C-alpha positions in Angstrom: -11.1 -50.3 -41.8 -13.6 -48.9 -44.3 -11.0 -46.7 -46.2 -8.5 -49.5 -46.6 -7.7 -51.2 -49.9 -8.5 -54.9 -50.4 -4.8 -55.8 -49.8 -4.7 -53.6 -46.7 -7.8 -55.2 -45.3 -6.1 -58.6 -46.0 -3.0 -57.5 -44.0 -5.2 -56.1 -41.2 -7.0 -59.5 -40.9 -3.6 -61.3 -41.1 -2.2 -59.3 -38.2 -5.3 -59.9 -36.2 -5.0 -63.6 -36.8 -1.3 -63.6 -35.9 -1.9 -61.8 -32.6 -4.7 -64.2 -31.7 -3.1 -67.5 -32.7 0.6 -66.8 -32.2 1.1 -63.9 -29.9 -1.5 -64.6 -27.3 0.3 -63.2 -24.2 -2.5 -64.2 -21.8 -2.8 -67.7 -23.2 -6.5 -67.8 -24.1 -6.1 -69.1 -27.7 -7.7 -72.5 -28.4 -7.8 -73.7 -32.0 -11.2 -75.4 -31.4 -12.8 -72.1 -30.3 -14.4 -69.7 -32.8 -12.7 -66.6 -33.7 -12.1 -64.3 -30.7 -11.4 -60.6 -30.6 -9.3 -60.6 -27.5 -6.4 -58.7 -29.1 -8.2 -56.7 -31.7 -7.6 -53.4 -29.9 -3.9 -53.8 -30.6 -4.3 -54.4 -34.4 -4.7 -50.8 -35.5 -1.4 -49.7 -34.0 0.5 -52.7 -35.2 -1.1 -52.5 -38.6 0.0 -48.8 -38.9 3.6 -49.7 -37.9 3.7 -52.5 -40.5 2.3 -50.3 -43.3 4.7 -47.5 -42.4 7.5 -50.0 -43.0 8.7 -50.3 -39.4 11.1 -53.2 -38.9 10.5 -56.2 -36.7 12.5 -54.8 -33.8 10.2 -51.7 -33.6 7.0 -53.8 -33.9 8.3 -56.2 -31.2 9.0 -53.2 -28.9 5.4 -52.2 -29.3 4.1 -55.7 -28.5 6.4 -55.9 -25.5 5.2 -52.5 -24.2 1.6 -53.7 -24.6 2.2 -56.8 -22.6 3.9 -54.9 -19.8 1.9 -51.7 -19.7 -1.6 -52.8 -20.9 -1.8 -56.4 -19.9 0.4 -56.3 -16.8 2.6 -59.3 -17.5 6.3 -59.7 -17.9 7.1 -59.3 -21.6 8.8 -62.1 -23.6 11.0 -60.0 -25.9 12.2 -63.1 -27.9 8.6 -64.2 -28.5 7.5 -60.7 -29.4 10.3 -60.4 -31.9 9.3 -63.8 -33.5 5.7 -62.5 -33.8 6.9 -59.2 -35.2 8.9 -61.1 -37.8 5.7 -62.9 -38.8 3.9 -59.6 -39.1 6.6 -58.1 -41.3 6.6 -61.2 -43.5 2.8 -61.0 -43.8 3.2 -57.3 -44.9 5.8 -58.3 -47.5 3.7 -61.2 -48.8 0.5 -59.1 -49.0 1.6 -55.6 -49.8 5.0 -56.2 -51.2 
């Protein structure tokens, strides 16, 4: 994250927060808890997809594959698409 611009760092943090608070496929988020890094390993790839201008469908596919292959749960494609749309909107709001 050292070579990122200030705006890119802002997007990176926004994606991390979205994954933690909204995506949370294993259901560990609790708003009263301090920040957690449970999903931070997924941020670099999702960040890269967003910066490359991938659409919400492509980002959602990546989230769904992570849920199925990495976490071992059944994916919720509708939820993943909702989260992907939040990520795309964050990218638009922050980077344009």
